[in-house]
C-alpha positions as CSV (number, residue, x, y, z in Angstrom):
1,M,19.1,0.4,19.9
2,K,17.8,1.8,16.7
3,K,15.2,4.6,16.8
4,V,12.1,4.6,14.4
5,L,9.5,7.4,14.0
6,I,6.2,6.3,12.8
7,L,4.3,9.3,11.3
8,G,0.5,8.7,11.7
9,G,1.4,5.8,14.1
10,Q,-1.7,6.4,16.1
11,G,-4.0,5.5,13.1
12,R,-5.1,1.9,12.2
13,I,-2.3,1.3,9.6
14,G,0.3,3.0,11.6
15,S,-0.5,1.2,14.8
16,S,-0.4,-2.1,12.9
17,V,3.1,-1.1,11.7
18,A,4.1,-0.4,15.2
19,Q,2.8,-3.8,16.4
20,D,4.8,-5.5,13.8
21,L,7.9,-3.7,14.8
22,L,7.3,-4.5,18.4
23,S,7.1,-8.2,17.4
24,H,10.1,-8.4,15.2
25,T,12.7,-5.8,16.2
26,D,14.2,-4.3,19.4
27,A,13.8,-0.8,18.0
28,E,12.9,2.3,20.1
29,I,9.6,3.3,18.7
30,V,7.9,6.7,18.6
31,V,4.6,7.1,17.0
32,T,2.9,10.4,16.3
33,G,-0.6,11.5,15.6
34,R,-2.5,15.0,15.3
35,N,-4.3,14.1,18.7
36,D,-3.1,12.3,21.7
37,N,-4.7,8.9,21.6
38,R,-2.6,7.6,24.4
39,K,-5.3,5.5,26.3
40,V,-6.6,3.9,23.1
41,L,-3.2,3.2,21.6
42,Q,-1.6,1.9,24.8
43,N,-4.6,-0.4,25.5
44,S,-3.9,-2.1,22.2
45,L,-0.2,-2.0,21.9
46,D,2.9,-2.0,24.2
47,K,3.4,0.5,26.9
48,S,7.0,0.9,25.9
49,L,6.0,3.0,22.8
50,Q,6.7,6.8,22.9
51,L,3.8,8.9,21.8
52,L,4.3,12.3,20.1
53,T,1.5,14.7,19.1
54,L,2.6,16.2,15.8
55,D,1.0,18.0,12.9
56,L,3.0,17.6,9.6
57,D,2.4,21.2,8.8
58,N,4.6,22.2,11.6
59,L,7.8,21.7,9.9
60,E,10.1,22.9,12.7
61,G,8.2,20.2,14.9
62,L,8.6,17.8,12.1
63,R,12.4,18.2,11.7
64,T,13.0,17.9,15.4
65,A,11.1,14.7,15.5
66,I,13.2,13.2,12.5
67,K,16.5,14.4,13.6
68,G,18.6,11.6,15.3
69,C,16.2,8.8,14.1
70,D,17.4,5.8,12.2
71,L,14.2,5.2,10.1
72,V,11.0,7.3,9.3
73,I,8.0,5.4,8.5
74,H,5.3,7.7,6.8
75,C,1.8,6.4,7.5
76,A,0.0,9.6,7.6
77,G,-2.5,9.6,4.5
78,P,-4.4,10.1,2.5
79,F,-1.3,10.6,0.3
80,H,-3.3,12.4,-2.4
81,Y,-2.9,15.4,-0.3
82,R,0.8,14.9,0.8
83,D,3.9,16.3,-0.7
84,G,7.7,15.7,-0.3
85,R,8.4,17.6,2.8
86,V,8.9,14.4,4.9
87,I,11.3,12.7,2.5
88,K,13.1,16.0,1.9
89,I,13.9,16.6,5.7
90,C,14.9,12.8,5.7
91,I,17.4,13.6,3.0
92,E,18.7,16.5,4.8
93,E,19.0,14.8,8.1
94,G,20.5,11.5,6.5
95,V,17.6,9.3,7.7
96,N,16.2,6.2,6.0
97,Y,12.6,6.4,4.9
98,I,9.5,4.1,3.9
99,D,6.0,5.0,3.5
100,V,2.6,3.4,2.8
101,S,1.7,5.8,0.2
102,D,-1.1,4.4,-2.2
103,H,-1.3,6.9,-5.2
104,R,0.8,7.6,-8.1
105,S,0.5,11.5,-7.6
106,F,2.7,11.2,-4.4
107,Y,5.2,9.0,-6.1
108,Q,5.7,11.6,-8.8
109,K,6.0,14.3,-6.3
110,V,8.7,12.6,-4.3
111,I,10.7,10.6,-7.1
112,Q,12.2,14.0,-8.1
113,Y,14.4,13.7,-5.1
114,R,16.0,10.4,-6.2
115,E,19.5,11.7,-7.0
116,E,19.5,13.8,-3.6
117,A,18.7,10.8,-1.7
118,K,21.6,8.9,-3.5
119,Q,23.9,11.7,-2.8
120,A,22.8,11.7,0.9
121,G,23.3,7.9,1.1
122,I,19.8,7.0,2.3
123,T,17.6,4.4,1.3
124,A,13.9,5.5,0.7
125,I,11.4,2.8,-0.2
126,L,7.9,3.6,-1.4
127,N,4.6,1.8,-1.5
128,T,5.0,-0.7,1.2
129,G,2.0,-2.2,3.0
130,V,-0.4,-4.8,1.6
131,F,-1.6,-3.2,-1.7
132,P,0.7,-1.5,-2.7
133,G,3.3,-3.6,-0.9
134,I,2.9,-7.4,-0.5
135,S,1.0,-7.2,-4.0
136,N,4.3,-5.7,-5.6
137,S,6.4,-8.6,-4.3
138,M,4.0,-11.2,-5.5
139,V,4.3,-9.7,-8.9
140,R,8.1,-9.5,-8.7
141,E,8.2,-13.2,-7.7
142,G,6.0,-14.2,-10.8
143,V,8.2,-12.0,-13.2
144,E,11.2,-13.7,-12.0
145,K,9.7,-17.1,-12.5
146,L,8.9,-16.5,-16.2
147,D,11.5,-16.1,-19.1
148,Q,9.5,-13.4,-20.7
149,T,6.7,-11.4,-19.2
150,D,3.7,-9.9,-21.5
151,T,0.9,-9.0,-19.0
152,I,0.5,-8.3,-15.4
153,H,-3.1,-8.7,-14.0
154,L,-3.3,-7.7,-10.3
155,S,-6.6,-7.7,-8.4
156,Y,-7.6,-6.9,-5.0
157,T,-10.6,-7.2,-2.8
158,V,-11.3,-5.9,0.7
159,V,-14.0,-7.1,3.0
160,G,-15.9,-3.9,4.5
161,S,-13.5,-1.3,6.0
162,G,-10.7,-3.8,6.2
163,G,-10.1,-2.6,9.8
164,A,-8.1,0.2,8.1
165,G,-10.2,3.3,9.3
166,I,-11.6,6.3,7.6
167,T,-8.5,7.1,5.9
168,V,-8.9,4.3,3.4
169,M,-12.4,5.4,2.6
170,R,-11.2,8.8,1.7
171,T,-8.4,7.0,-0.5
172,T,-11.0,5.2,-2.4
173,F,-13.3,8.0,-3.2
174,L,-10.4,10.4,-4.1
175,G,-9.5,7.6,-6.7
176,L,-12.9,8.0,-8.5
177,R,-12.4,11.5,-9.6
178,E,-10.7,11.5,-13.0
179,P,-9.4,9.2,-15.7
180,F,-5.8,7.8,-15.3
181,D,-3.2,6.5,-17.4
182,A,-2.8,2.7,-17.8
183,W,0.0,0.9,-19.6
184,L,-1.7,-1.1,-22.3
185,D,-0.3,-2.3,-25.6
186,G,3.1,-0.9,-24.6
187,K,1.7,2.7,-24.3
188,W,-0.1,4.9,-21.9
189,Q,-3.8,4.9,-22.5
190,K,-6.7,6.7,-20.4
191,V,-8.9,4.5,-18.3
192,L,-12.0,5.4,-16.3
193,P,-12.0,4.3,-12.7
194,Y,-14.5,1.7,-11.5
195,T,-15.2,0.5,-15.0
196,K,-15.0,-2.8,-16.9
197,R,-16.3,-4.9,-14.1
198,E,-15.0,-8.6,-14.2
199,K,-15.4,-11.6,-11.8
200,V,-12.0,-12.7,-10.5
201,D,-11.6,-15.9,-8.4
202,F,-10.0,-15.2,-5.1
203,P,-9.0,-17.9,-2.6
204,Q,-11.8,-19.1,-0.2
205,P,-13.6,-17.9,1.7
206,Y,-14.2,-15.1,-0.8
207,G,-14.4,-16.9,-4.1
208,A,-15.6,-15.1,-7.4
209,T,-15.7,-11.3,-6.7
210,G,-16.4,-8.4,-8.9
211,V,-13.4,-6.0,-9.5
212,Y,-13.0,-2.9,-11.5
213,W,-10.2,-0.6,-13.0
214,F,-8.6,1.4,-10.2
215,D,-5.7,3.6,-10.0
216,V,-2.9,2.3,-7.5
217,P,0.8,3.1,-7.7
218,E,1.5,-0.3,-9.4
219,T,-0.4,0.8,-12.4
220,Y,2.4,3.4,-12.9
221,T,5.7,1.9,-11.4
222,F,5.4,-1.6,-12.9
223,A,5.8,-0.1,-16.4
224,E,9.1,1.1,-15.3
225,S,10.2,-2.0,-13.0
226,F,9.2,-4.6,-15.6
227,K,9.4,-5.1,-19.3
228,V,5.8,-5.7,-20.1
229,K,3.1,-4.8,-22.6
230,N,0.1,-4.5,-20.1
231,V,-0.5,-3.6,-16.5
232,I,-4.0,-4.1,-15.3
233,T,-5.0,-3.3,-11.8
234,K,-8.5,-3.9,-10.5
235,F,-10.1,-3.4,-7.1
236,G,-13.4,-4.6,-5.6
237,S,-15.3,-4.8,-2.3
238,I,-17.0,-7.4,-0.4
239,P,-20.2,-7.5,0.1
240,D,-20.8,-6.9,-3.5
241,F,-23.5,-4.2,-2.9
242,Y,-20.5,-1.7,-1.8
243,N,-19.2,-2.1,-5.4
244,H,-22.6,-1.1,-6.7
245,L,-22.8,1.9,-4.6
246,T,-19.2,2.9,-5.4
247,W,-20.1,2.6,-9.2
248,I,-23.0,4.8,-8.6
249,T,-21.0,7.4,-6.8
250,A,-18.5,7.4,-9.8
251,H,-20.7,7.4,-12.7
252,V,-24.2,8.6,-11.5
253,F,-23.8,11.4,-9.1
254,P,-22.8,14.7,-10.2
255,T,-19.0,15.0,-10.8
256,A,-18.7,18.0,-8.4
257,W,-19.8,15.7,-5.4
258,I,-16.6,13.8,-5.8
259,E,-14.4,16.5,-6.6
260,S,-15.0,18.8,-3.7
261,H,-13.4,18.0,-0.2
262,A,-17.0,18.3,1.5
263,G,-18.1,15.6,-0.9
264,I,-15.2,13.2,-0.2
265,E,-15.7,13.7,3.4
266,F,-19.4,12.9,3.2
267,F,-19.2,9.8,1.2
268,S,-16.3,8.5,3.4
269,K,-18.1,9.1,6.7
270,V,-21.3,7.4,5.2
271,S,-19.3,4.4,3.9
272,Y,-17.3,4.0,7.2
273,N,-20.5,4.3,9.3
274,M,-22.0,1.5,7.1
275,T,-18.9,-0.8,7.1
276,S,-18.8,-0.3,11.0
277,V,-22.1,-2.2,11.1
278,T,-21.4,-4.8,8.4
279,D,-17.8,-5.5,9.5
280,K,-19.3,-7.4,12.4
281,L,-20.9,-9.8,9.9
282,T,-18.4,-10.0,7.3
283,G,-15.1,-9.5,8.8
284,I,-12.4,-7.1,7.8
285,G,-10.1,-9.4,5.3
286,V,-8.3,-9.0,2.1
287,A,-7.4,-11.1,-0.8
288,M,-5.0,-10.6,-3.7
289,R,-4.6,-12.3,-6.9
290,A,-1.7,-11.7,-9.3
291,E,-1.6,-13.3,-12.7
292,I,1.6,-12.9,-14.8
293,R,1.3,-14.1,-18.3
294,G,4.2,-14.7,-20.5
295,E,6.6,-17.5,-21.7
296,K,8.7,-20.3,-19.9
297,E,11.1,-22.5,-21.7
298,G,9.7,-21.3,-25.0
299,K,6.0,-22.2,-24.0
300,P,3.1,-19.8,-23.2
301,A,2.6,-19.8,-19.5
302,N,0.8,-18.1,-16.8
303,Y,2.1,-17.6,-13.1
304,L,-0.6,-17.3,-10.5
305,S,0.1,-16.0,-6.9
306,T,-2.7,-15.4,-4.4
307,M,-2.9,-14.3,-0.8
308,V,-5.8,-14.1,1.6
309,H,-5.9,-12.9,5.2
310,N,-8.7,-12.1,7.7
311,N,-7.4,-8.6,8.5
312,T,-6.3,-6.0,6.1
313,A,-4.7,-3.6,8.5
314,F,-2.6,-6.4,10.0
315,S,-1.6,-7.5,6.6
316,A,-0.4,-4.0,5.8
317,G,1.5,-3.7,9.0
318,C,3.3,-6.9,8.0
319,G,4.2,-5.5,4.5
320,T,5.7,-2.3,6.0
321,G,7.1,-3.7,9.1
322,S,9.2,-6.4,7.3
323,V,10.6,-3.7,5.0
324,A,11.5,-1.7,8.1
325,Q,12.9,-4.7,9.8
326,F,15.3,-5.3,7.0
327,L,16.4,-1.8,6.6
328,L,17.1,-1.7,10.4
329,E,19.2,-5.0,10.1
330,E,21.0,-3.4,7.1
331,K,19.8,-6.0,4.7
332,L,18.4,-3.5,2.5
333,N,21.0,-0.7,1.6
334,Q,20.2,0.9,-1.7
335,P,20.7,4.8,-1.7
336,G,17.9,6.4,-3.7
337,I,14.2,6.2,-3.9
338,Y,12.3,3.2,-5.2
339,P,8.9,1.5,-5.3
340,V,9.2,-1.6,-3.2
341,E,9.4,-4.0,-6.1
342,Q,12.5,-2.6,-7.2
343,V,14.4,-3.0,-4.0
344,L,13.0,-5.9,-1.9
345,T,14.4,-9.3,-3.1
346,T,12.2,-12.2,-3.5
347,D,14.3,-14.1,-0.9
348,L,13.8,-11.5,1.8
349,F,10.1,-11.2,1.0
350,Q,9.5,-15.0,1.2
351,A,11.3,-15.0,4.4
352,A,9.3,-12.2,6.0
353,M,5.9,-13.5,4.9
354,N,6.9,-17.1,6.4
355,N,8.0,-15.5,9.6
356,R,4.7,-13.5,10.0
357,G,2.4,-16.4,8.9
358,I,1.2,-14.7,5.7
359,E,0.7,-17.5,3.2
360,I,1.3,-16.9,-0.5
361,N,0.1,-19.7,-2.8
362,T,1.6,-19.9,-6.2
363,H,1.7,-22.1,-9.4
364,L,2.7,-22.0,-12.7
365,V,0.6,-23.4,-15.8
366,Y,1.6,-24.0,-19.4
367,N,-1.0,-22.9,-21.7
């Protein structure tokens, strides 16, 4: 029996990953958290889970927990605040690694260990989950369908909290703090977060929804993974008034309010309390739309891929859980450190989504 350690496994995303592994593998699973949420966790999951109280600042305890595992899944965000300690210990202990990291700063911190991971023979896969994660594989499939790709336009919308907990709120507000580099016209250019609103048609029941520039890992890794001139990544919320509140936070309130830890916590808690009320009316779903523009058989063509699900956290569990399953089954073995789109093949991605009931709709249009 393979042993899996899920760091942050008692949170919303981590517990969704644990649920997926319980459903699709026979692995021994240990989930960690700073506090012992035994009653809450075991009411919602399987009692066979092993629970471990662990603070990632306890390096000795962290190493002890990792030693002897076959796979570590890092779900303890926000990843803006994380460094490479977990992946470094995994390299030293010879343990495979995946995570649900969702910011380029974390990618830039850990990619420096790529050669060490190769030499240690471990496979480390970053940015799994729903976005990033499933979104990355939707884009890879589209790029493979075209003969030449010019532009990737990737949009997401989340209903309320998405069922993903307060950590996702923190991640959103942390992403409003400063301009970021986007790959446009074949070069890096500065873009302001939560600007250039546009209406994007998502699958029903969501339809046309406002989205804005947002810094996600795909903005950075797609420029390395695919030969394209433009990578556009936009995010929005449902109901739409959350978009306007977020825009006001980013562009009207004093900058110091969203640059301080206290300010981030204030906005996150207020937003979480608001969505706790509206979630009951709107649900906690997610929709994604990937449009890949280029050429097919010498003609201009667009490849469109869409996905919708009524539970964002569940979808994230499917994305990460499927990658974990393939690693445990030794279907993914590529020593080094990679964003998920560089290592997960389209065939495996399609099989995982079909097996989990995640429907991806695609079609190719010639212009």
